C-alpha positions as CSV (number, residue, x, y, z in Angstrom):
1,M,96.9,99.3,109.0
2,Q,100.5,98.3,110.3
3,I,100.0,94.8,110.7
4,E,99.2,94.8,106.9
5,R,102.0,96.7,105.8
6,V,104.3,94.1,108.0
7,L,102.4,91.3,106.3
8,E,103.5,92.9,102.8
9,K,107.0,92.8,104.0
10,V,106.8,89.0,104.9
11,R,104.5,87.8,101.6
12,P,107.0,87.4,99.1
13,F,109.1,84.8,101.1
14,L,105.7,83.1,101.4
15,N,104.7,83.7,97.6
16,R,108.3,82.3,96.4
17,D,107.0,78.6,97.6
18,G,103.7,79.3,96.2
19,G,102.0,80.4,99.4
20,D,100.3,83.2,101.0
21,V,98.6,84.7,103.9
22,T,95.1,86.3,104.9
23,Y,95.0,88.7,107.7
24,L,91.6,87.9,109.0
25,G,91.8,90.9,112.1
26,F,93.1,91.7,115.6
27,K,91.9,91.4,119.1
28,D,93.3,91.3,122.1
29,G,96.9,91.4,121.2
30,T,96.5,88.7,118.7
31,V,96.7,88.6,115.5
32,Y,94.6,86.1,113.2
33,L,95.9,84.7,110.0
34,K,94.9,82.2,107.6
35,M,97.6,80.5,105.5
36,T,96.7,80.0,102.1
37,G,98.3,78.2,98.9
38,A,100.9,75.9,99.6
39,C,101.2,77.3,103.1
40,E,97.9,76.1,103.8
41,G,98.5,72.4,105.6
42,C,102.2,72.6,105.4
43,L,104.5,70.8,107.4
44,Y,106.7,74.0,107.6
45,A,103.9,76.5,108.1
46,E,103.9,76.6,112.0
47,A,107.5,77.1,112.0
48,D,107.0,79.9,109.4
49,I,104.5,81.7,111.5
50,T,106.4,81.3,114.9
51,S,110.0,82.0,113.8
52,G,109.3,84.3,111.0
53,I,106.0,86.4,111.0
54,E,105.0,86.7,114.7
55,I,108.3,87.6,115.5
56,I,108.4,90.6,113.3
57,L,104.6,91.4,114.5
58,V,105.5,91.5,117.7
59,D,108.7,93.6,117.0
60,E,107.3,96.3,114.7
61,V,103.5,96.6,115.8
62,P,102.9,97.8,119.2
63,G,100.6,95.9,120.9
64,V,101.0,92.5,119.1
65,T,101.8,89.6,121.4
66,G,100.8,86.7,119.5
67,V,99.9,85.0,116.3
68,D,96.9,82.6,115.7
69,A,96.8,81.0,112.2
70,S,94.2,78.8,112.9
71,G,92.1,80.6,109.8
72,V,89.3,81.6,112.3
73,F,88.4,85.2,114.0
74,P,87.8,85.0,116.4
75,P,88.8,81.4,117.6
76,E,85.6,79.4,118.3
77,E,84.9,78.3,122.0
78,K,85.6,74.9,122.8
C-alpha cells in the first residue's frame, strides 16, 4: 500500500529518537496513526505529524487530506 511505503520513508527519522508510528487505517481522506515508543506522549509529536508526516502523505498519496494520530480508528464519536 502506498501509505505504508511513505511511512517507511519517515520511520527512520522517528526511530533515531526512539519513536515509531503504527498505521491504523485510512478513511474519508484521513490516515489514522498511533505514535509509539518515545513519540507517544512526546511534546514534539504533534509537530512531527503536521509538519512532517502529514505534508509528505498529502503530497505523495492521492486522496490523503490529513492525518489523525489519536491512536484510534475510526475516532470515537463524542
